[in-house]
Short mmCIF file of the C-alpha atoms (twelve columns), coordinates in Angstrom:
data_MODEL
# 
_entry.id   MODEL 
# 
loop_
_atom_site.group_PDB 
_atom_site.id 
_atom_site.type_symbol 
_atom_site.label_atom_id 
_atom_site.label_alt_id 
_atom_site.label_comp_id 
_atom_site.label_asym_id 
_atom_site.label_seq_id 
_atom_site.Cartn_x 
_atom_site.Cartn_y 
_atom_site.Cartn_z 
_atom_site.pdbx_PDB_model_num 
ATOM 1   C CA . MET A 1   101.573 192.618 188.766 1 
ATOM 2   C CA . ILE A 2   105.223 192.839 187.766 1 
ATOM 3   C CA . ILE A 3   105.723 192.920 184.009 1 
ATOM 4   C CA . LYS A 4   108.785 191.113 182.665 1 
ATOM 5   C CA . ARG A 5   110.205 194.190 180.968 1 
ATOM 6   C CA . THR A 6   110.474 196.030 184.323 1 
ATOM 7   C CA . TRP A 7   113.092 193.640 185.726 1 
ATOM 8   C CA . PRO A 8   115.960 195.914 184.576 1 
ATOM 9   C CA . THR A 9   114.404 198.708 186.675 1 
ATOM 10  C CA . ILE A 10  114.022 196.409 189.672 1 
ATOM 11  C CA . ILE A 11  117.614 195.154 189.390 1 
ATOM 12  C CA . PHE A 12  118.974 198.675 188.893 1 
ATOM 13  C CA . MET A 13  117.117 200.002 191.941 1 
ATOM 14  C CA . ALA A 14  118.227 197.037 194.058 1 
ATOM 15  C CA . VAL A 15  121.893 197.509 193.127 1 
ATOM 16  C CA . VAL A 16  121.791 201.261 193.745 1 
ATOM 17  C CA . HIS A 17  120.166 200.798 197.168 1 
ATOM 18  C CA . VAL A 18  122.615 198.054 198.202 1 
ATOM 19  C CA . LEU A 19  125.622 200.183 197.240 1 
ATOM 20  C CA . ALA A 20  124.077 203.182 199.022 1 
ATOM 21  C CA . GLY A 21  123.913 201.064 202.173 1 
ATOM 22  C CA . TYR A 22  127.508 199.955 201.618 1 
ATOM 23  C CA . ALA A 23  128.534 203.629 201.466 1 
ATOM 24  C CA . LEU A 24  127.487 204.012 205.108 1 
ATOM 25  C CA . PHE A 25  130.230 201.676 206.363 1 
ATOM 26  C CA . PRO A 26  132.655 203.689 208.536 1 
ATOM 27  C CA . GLN A 27  135.650 203.248 206.239 1 
ATOM 28  C CA . PHE A 28  133.940 205.306 203.553 1 
ATOM 29  C CA . TRP A 29  133.117 208.283 205.759 1 
ATOM 30  C CA . SER A 30  134.950 211.556 205.251 1 
ATOM 31  C CA . TRP A 31  133.955 215.177 205.039 1 
ATOM 32  C CA . GLY A 32  134.935 215.102 201.400 1 
ATOM 33  C CA . SER A 33  132.497 212.238 200.797 1 
ATOM 34  C CA . PHE A 34  129.774 214.140 202.603 1 
ATOM 35  C CA . TRP A 35  130.331 217.272 200.528 1 
ATOM 36  C CA . SER A 36  130.340 215.262 197.300 1 
ATOM 37  C CA . LEU A 37  126.858 214.047 198.246 1 
ATOM 38  C CA . PHE A 38  125.585 217.409 199.463 1 
ATOM 39  C CA . ILE A 39  126.783 219.440 196.479 1 
ATOM 40  C CA . LEU A 40  125.471 216.911 193.968 1 
ATOM 41  C CA . TYR A 41  122.214 216.654 195.920 1 
ATOM 42  C CA . TRP A 42  121.768 220.401 195.479 1 
ATOM 43  C CA . VAL A 43  122.782 220.341 191.816 1 
ATOM 44  C CA . THR A 44  120.643 217.365 190.805 1 
ATOM 45  C CA . ALA A 45  117.623 217.699 193.108 1 
ATOM 46  C CA . CYS A 46  117.280 221.495 193.188 1 
ATOM 47  C CA . TRP A 47  118.797 222.768 189.932 1 
ATOM 48  C CA . GLY A 48  117.972 219.600 188.055 1 
ATOM 49  C CA . VAL A 49  114.647 218.159 189.204 1 
ATOM 50  C CA . THR A 50  112.718 220.918 190.982 1 
ATOM 51  C CA . LEU A 51  113.898 223.956 189.026 1 
ATOM 52  C CA . GLY A 52  114.774 222.318 185.706 1 
ATOM 53  C CA . TYR A 53  112.576 219.287 185.072 1 
ATOM 54  C CA . HIS A 54  109.595 220.495 187.091 1 
ATOM 55  C CA . ARG A 55  109.067 224.247 187.071 1 
ATOM 56  C CA . LEU A 56  110.958 225.104 183.877 1 
ATOM 57  C CA . LEU A 57  110.341 222.204 181.489 1 
ATOM 58  C CA . SER A 58  107.158 220.534 182.748 1 
ATOM 59  C CA . HIS A 59  105.154 223.662 183.621 1 
ATOM 60  C CA . ARG A 60  106.914 226.390 181.652 1 
ATOM 61  C CA . ALA A 61  106.583 228.598 184.731 1 
ATOM 62  C CA . PHE A 62  109.436 230.772 183.456 1 
ATOM 63  C CA . SER A 63  111.824 230.848 180.534 1 
ATOM 64  C CA . VAL A 64  115.610 230.957 180.270 1 
ATOM 65  C CA . PRO A 65  118.081 230.981 177.360 1 
ATOM 66  C CA . ILE A 66  118.325 227.607 175.647 1 
ATOM 67  C CA . TRP A 67  121.889 227.011 176.848 1 
ATOM 68  C CA . LEU A 68  120.740 227.431 180.439 1 
ATOM 69  C CA . ALA A 69  117.675 225.236 179.919 1 
ATOM 70  C CA . ARG A 70  119.990 222.538 178.588 1 
ATOM 71  C CA . PHE A 71  122.282 222.975 181.600 1 
ATOM 72  C CA . PHE A 72  119.397 222.521 184.045 1 
ATOM 73  C CA . ALA A 73  118.137 219.542 182.025 1 
ATOM 74  C CA . THR A 74  121.600 217.984 182.283 1 
ATOM 75  C CA . CYS A 75  121.519 218.483 186.063 1 
ATOM 76  C CA . GLY A 76  118.129 216.756 186.071 1 
ATOM 77  C CA . ALA A 77  119.419 213.880 183.950 1 
ATOM 78  C CA . LEU A 78  122.184 213.361 186.540 1 
ATOM 79  C CA . SER A 79  119.426 212.492 189.031 1 
ATOM 80  C CA . ALA A 80  118.768 209.373 186.901 1 
ATOM 81  C CA . GLU A 81  114.998 209.960 187.108 1 
ATOM 82  C CA . TYR A 82  114.322 209.550 183.388 1 
ATOM 83  C CA . GLY A 83  115.403 212.042 180.765 1 
ATOM 84  C CA . PRO A 84  113.722 215.458 180.550 1 
ATOM 85  C CA . ILE A 85  111.109 214.555 177.908 1 
ATOM 86  C CA . THR A 86  109.826 211.403 179.617 1 
ATOM 87  C CA . TRP A 87  109.934 213.009 183.077 1 
ATOM 88  C CA . ALA A 88  107.908 216.021 181.913 1 
ATOM 89  C CA . GLY A 89  105.481 213.864 179.946 1 
ATOM 90  C CA . ILE A 90  104.724 211.650 182.943 1 
ATOM 91  C CA . HIS A 91  104.371 214.683 185.193 1 
ATOM 92  C CA . ARG A 92  101.992 216.470 182.855 1 
ATOM 93  C CA . GLN A 93  99.779  213.377 182.909 1 
ATOM 94  C CA . HIS A 94  99.911  213.389 186.716 1 
ATOM 95  C CA . HIS A 95  98.375  216.864 186.706 1 
ATOM 96  C CA . LYS A 96  95.821  216.043 184.032 1 
ATOM 97  C CA . TYR A 97  94.585  212.923 185.837 1 
ATOM 98  C CA . SER A 98  95.700  213.613 189.410 1 
ATOM 99  C CA . ASP A 99  94.632  210.887 191.869 1 
ATOM 100 C CA . THR A 100 92.496  209.040 189.316 1 
ATOM 101 C CA . ASP A 101 93.300  205.750 187.625 1 
ATOM 102 C CA . PRO A 102 95.299  207.159 184.663 1 
ATOM 103 C CA . ASP A 103 97.547  209.094 187.077 1 
ATOM 104 C CA . PRO A 104 100.775 207.026 187.107 1 
ATOM 105 C CA . HIS A 105 101.195 207.537 190.859 1 
ATOM 106 C CA . ASP A 106 97.545  207.631 191.902 1 
ATOM 107 C CA . MET A 107 97.451  207.980 195.712 1 
ATOM 108 C CA . ASN A 108 94.218  205.991 195.888 1 
ATOM 109 C CA . LYS A 109 96.241  202.870 195.086 1 
ATOM 110 C CA . GLY A 110 98.205  203.232 198.307 1 
ATOM 111 C CA . PHE A 111 101.176 205.080 199.733 1 
ATOM 112 C CA . TRP A 112 103.825 202.667 198.476 1 
ATOM 113 C CA . TRP A 113 102.304 202.539 195.013 1 
ATOM 114 C CA . SER A 114 102.542 206.331 194.675 1 
ATOM 115 C CA . HIS A 115 106.003 206.373 196.251 1 
ATOM 116 C CA . ILE A 116 107.796 203.666 194.270 1 
ATOM 117 C CA . GLY A 117 105.528 200.806 193.196 1 
ATOM 118 C CA . TRP A 118 104.272 202.436 190.002 1 
ATOM 119 C CA . MET A 119 107.767 202.295 188.501 1 
ATOM 120 C CA . PHE A 120 107.854 198.505 188.660 1 
ATOM 121 C CA . VAL A 121 104.822 197.940 186.454 1 
ATOM 122 C CA . ASP A 122 104.006 198.778 182.874 1 
ATOM 123 C CA . VAL A 123 102.190 202.087 183.423 1 
ATOM 124 C CA . PRO A 124 100.640 203.606 180.267 1 
ATOM 125 C CA . ALA A 125 101.843 207.096 181.241 1 
ATOM 126 C CA . GLU A 126 105.444 206.219 180.370 1 
ATOM 127 C CA . LYS A 127 104.482 205.108 176.865 1 
ATOM 128 C CA . GLU A 128 102.276 208.181 176.443 1 
ATOM 129 C CA . ALA A 129 104.906 210.654 177.668 1 
ATOM 130 C CA . TYR A 130 106.017 211.728 174.195 1 
ATOM 131 C CA . ARG A 131 102.452 212.657 173.218 1 
ATOM 132 C CA . TYR A 132 102.479 215.327 175.936 1 
ATOM 133 C CA . THR A 133 105.870 216.868 175.170 1 
ATOM 134 C CA . ALA A 134 105.915 218.103 171.579 1 
ATOM 135 C CA . ASP A 135 107.535 221.333 172.781 1 
ATOM 136 C CA . LEU A 136 110.475 219.479 174.339 1 
ATOM 137 C CA . ARG A 137 110.885 216.918 171.564 1 
ATOM 138 C CA . ARG A 138 111.868 219.676 169.159 1 
ATOM 139 C CA . ASP A 139 115.209 220.076 170.931 1 
ATOM 140 C CA . PRO A 140 117.793 217.498 169.755 1 
ATOM 141 C CA . TYR A 141 119.772 217.769 172.995 1 
ATOM 142 C CA . PHE A 142 116.703 216.942 175.085 1 
ATOM 143 C CA . ARG A 143 116.103 213.923 172.836 1 
ATOM 144 C CA . TRP A 144 119.713 212.843 173.350 1 
ATOM 145 C CA . LEU A 145 119.438 213.210 177.122 1 
ATOM 146 C CA . ASP A 146 116.205 211.242 177.140 1 
ATOM 147 C CA . LYS A 147 118.002 208.302 175.528 1 
ATOM 148 C CA . TRP A 148 121.345 208.381 177.320 1 
ATOM 149 C CA . PHE A 149 120.665 209.968 180.741 1 
ATOM 150 C CA . LEU A 150 121.796 206.935 182.753 1 
ATOM 151 C CA . PHE A 151 125.224 206.938 181.135 1 
ATOM 152 C CA . LEU A 152 125.978 210.403 182.530 1 
ATOM 153 C CA . GLN A 153 126.807 208.684 185.827 1 
ATOM 154 C CA . ILE A 154 129.944 207.221 184.189 1 
ATOM 155 C CA . PRO A 155 131.916 210.451 183.585 1 
ATOM 156 C CA . LEU A 156 130.616 211.804 186.888 1 
ATOM 157 C CA . GLY A 157 131.765 208.663 188.690 1 
ATOM 158 C CA . LEU A 158 135.198 208.804 187.060 1 
ATOM 159 C CA . THR A 159 135.567 212.436 188.110 1 
ATOM 160 C CA . LEU A 160 134.596 211.623 191.692 1 
ATOM 161 C CA . TYR A 161 137.018 208.691 191.758 1 
ATOM 162 C CA . LEU A 162 139.880 210.914 190.629 1 
ATOM 163 C CA . LEU A 163 138.960 213.493 193.279 1 
ATOM 164 C CA . GLY A 164 138.562 211.186 196.255 1 
ATOM 165 C CA . GLY A 165 138.521 207.492 195.421 1 
ATOM 166 C CA . TRP A 166 135.723 204.994 195.998 1 
ATOM 167 C CA . SER A 167 134.298 206.825 199.014 1 
ATOM 168 C CA . TYR A 168 133.475 209.823 196.799 1 
ATOM 169 C CA . VAL A 169 131.884 207.495 194.231 1 
ATOM 170 C CA . LEU A 170 129.767 205.654 196.802 1 
ATOM 171 C CA . TRP A 171 128.563 208.867 198.444 1 
ATOM 172 C CA . GLY A 172 128.378 211.094 195.372 1 
ATOM 173 C CA . ILE A 173 126.701 208.550 193.089 1 
ATOM 174 C CA . PHE A 174 124.881 205.754 194.908 1 
ATOM 175 C CA . LEU A 175 123.968 207.278 198.259 1 
ATOM 176 C CA . ARG A 176 123.111 210.576 196.572 1 
ATOM 177 C CA . LEU A 177 120.887 208.822 194.008 1 
ATOM 178 C CA . VAL A 178 118.938 207.051 196.759 1 
ATOM 179 C CA . VAL A 179 118.501 210.265 198.757 1 
ATOM 180 C CA . VAL A 180 117.322 212.214 195.693 1 
ATOM 181 C CA . TYR A 181 115.045 209.368 194.600 1 
ATOM 182 C CA . HIS A 182 113.193 209.080 197.883 1 
ATOM 183 C CA . VAL A 183 113.036 212.820 198.477 1 
ATOM 184 C CA . THR A 184 111.494 213.287 195.019 1 
ATOM 185 C CA . TRP A 185 109.109 210.372 195.498 1 
ATOM 186 C CA . LEU A 186 107.856 211.880 198.765 1 
ATOM 187 C CA . VAL A 187 106.215 214.586 196.648 1 
ATOM 188 C CA . ASN A 188 104.177 211.853 194.941 1 
ATOM 189 C CA . SER A 189 103.345 209.994 198.147 1 
ATOM 190 C CA . ALA A 190 103.646 212.041 201.366 1 
ATOM 191 C CA . THR A 191 102.247 215.274 199.956 1 
ATOM 192 C CA . HIS A 192 99.170  213.407 198.762 1 
ATOM 193 C CA . THR A 193 98.736  211.851 202.237 1 
ATOM 194 C CA . TRP A 194 99.676  214.236 205.068 1 
ATOM 195 C CA . GLY A 195 99.413  217.986 205.406 1 
ATOM 196 C CA . GLU A 196 97.157  220.994 205.047 1 
ATOM 197 C CA . ARG A 197 94.787  221.843 202.207 1 
ATOM 198 C CA . PRO A 198 94.264  225.610 201.969 1 
ATOM 199 C CA . PHE A 199 92.929  225.141 198.423 1 
ATOM 200 C CA . ASP A 200 89.994  222.857 197.612 1 
ATOM 201 C CA . THR A 201 91.566  221.064 194.650 1 
ATOM 202 C CA . GLU A 202 90.037  218.002 193.002 1 
ATOM 203 C CA . ASP A 203 92.844  215.732 194.200 1 
ATOM 204 C CA . ASN A 204 94.510  214.745 197.476 1 
ATOM 205 C CA . SER A 205 97.413  217.228 197.262 1 
ATOM 206 C CA . ARG A 206 98.582  218.715 200.553 1 
ATOM 207 C CA . ASN A 207 101.130 221.179 201.887 1 
ATOM 208 C CA . ASN A 208 103.793 219.375 203.902 1 
ATOM 209 C CA . LYS A 209 106.555 221.494 205.431 1 
ATOM 210 C CA . TRP A 210 108.914 218.562 206.039 1 
ATOM 211 C CA . VAL A 211 108.801 217.555 202.395 1 
ATOM 212 C CA . ALA A 212 109.218 221.236 201.452 1 
ATOM 213 C CA . ILE A 213 112.457 221.377 203.471 1 
ATOM 214 C CA . LEU A 214 113.858 218.264 201.772 1 
ATOM 215 C CA . THR A 215 112.767 219.223 198.252 1 
ATOM 216 C CA . PHE A 216 113.697 222.905 198.080 1 
ATOM 217 C CA . GLY A 217 110.060 224.024 198.264 1 
ATOM 218 C CA . GLU A 218 108.217 221.268 196.377 1 
ATOM 219 C CA . GLY A 219 106.356 220.225 199.522 1 
ATOM 220 C CA . TRP A 220 103.880 223.111 199.178 1 
ATOM 221 C CA . HIS A 221 102.058 220.718 196.921 1 
ATOM 222 C CA . ASN A 222 98.468  221.795 197.436 1 
ATOM 223 C CA . ASN A 223 99.512  225.312 196.434 1 
ATOM 224 C CA . HIS A 224 101.140 223.816 193.360 1 
ATOM 225 C CA . HIS A 225 98.093  221.816 192.307 1 
ATOM 226 C CA . ALA A 226 95.929  224.899 192.742 1 
ATOM 227 C CA . TYR A 227 98.329  227.001 190.614 1 
ATOM 228 C CA . PRO A 228 100.465 224.515 188.648 1 
ATOM 229 C CA . SER A 229 101.935 227.146 186.315 1 
ATOM 230 C CA . SER A 230 103.237 229.343 189.131 1 
ATOM 231 C CA . ALA A 231 107.014 229.514 189.492 1 
ATOM 232 C CA . LYS A 232 106.481 230.250 193.194 1 
ATOM 233 C CA . GLN A 233 105.040 227.431 195.321 1 
ATOM 234 C CA . GLY A 234 105.543 228.840 198.822 1 
ATOM 235 C CA . MET A 235 102.594 231.224 198.679 1 
ATOM 236 C CA . PHE A 236 101.889 231.935 202.348 1 
ATOM 237 C CA . ARG A 237 103.857 233.524 205.173 1 
ATOM 238 C CA . GLY A 238 106.510 231.187 206.506 1 
ATOM 239 C CA . GLN A 239 106.489 228.863 203.479 1 
ATOM 240 C CA . ILE A 240 110.158 228.702 202.508 1 
ATOM 241 C CA . ASP A 241 110.643 227.911 198.826 1 
ATOM 242 C CA . LEU A 242 114.342 227.676 197.994 1 
ATOM 243 C CA . THR A 243 113.712 226.885 194.337 1 
ATOM 244 C CA . TRP A 244 111.740 230.122 194.000 1 
ATOM 245 C CA . TYR A 245 114.669 232.045 195.500 1 
ATOM 246 C CA . HIS A 246 116.900 230.583 192.774 1 
ATOM 247 C CA . ILE A 247 114.437 231.809 190.140 1 
ATOM 248 C CA . VAL A 248 114.418 235.284 191.723 1 
ATOM 249 C CA . VAL A 249 118.218 235.412 191.425 1 
ATOM 250 C CA . LEU A 250 118.032 234.283 187.796 1 
ATOM 251 C CA . LYS A 251 115.471 237.003 187.126 1 
ATOM 252 C CA . LYS A 252 117.659 239.683 188.715 1 
ATOM 253 C CA . LEU A 253 120.537 238.505 186.524 1 
ATOM 254 C CA . GLY A 254 118.331 238.870 183.455 1 
ATOM 255 C CA . LEU A 255 118.374 235.109 182.797 1 
ATOM 256 C CA . ALA A 256 114.801 234.219 183.825 1 
ATOM 257 C CA . LYS A 257 111.926 235.874 181.991 1 
ATOM 258 C CA . ASN A 258 108.177 235.384 181.634 1 
ATOM 259 C CA . VAL A 259 108.021 234.357 185.295 1 
ATOM 260 C CA . ARG A 260 104.476 233.242 186.036 1 
ATOM 261 C CA . LEU A 261 102.804 233.532 189.447 1 
ATOM 262 C CA . SER A 262 99.399  232.040 188.649 1 
# 
């Protein structure tokens, strides 16, 4: 059932997807447009969502100086997938209740529910997110990002327009948002549907190499559910985990500490 208050989300998603489709018209193609998408995809999906929101803030799999944590949180906010506090709070509930009714993207309710449908209804997990994130709520910048994350697209869009006109805006904002959205959502849907289960977890999590390629290593999802606090998710030979390689570099630079592997 669609709750009235979710119509802004539905309208926002519809507009973003329509403009992403518009970006694919030939007149907007250029290598500059492509690189605006690719670079921002890396910054927002890898640095922002997988490294920042997920492994750093949600699971505390490693620690970094506060200025760097705020930088990664800002990259995550540019993905327009909630602010850092709400994102982490919803995700922590996903692990606590994985694939049961309180799980906001419970796979037992169907592929499309876990992929996107849960965002269009009034799920309790969103309201409960702040109860699970006392550690993050102490930071005033995280609280600010949680309130104003959507508006970060405005200065980014203006910058892209000045660099390359509307083609950069369409590719770097709208098409990039849609790509990052669906790639992230595949972790909720595809990796709870298809793949291998080397660990006998109490949920439907699976390792899916195709999702791992698209999400910088997040597709090794059964590994992750078996060891949710591990900074490294590619645990077996041949499991490429690009986010983990970023953490290794940060550790060598003396910026990442308390790196957990279990």
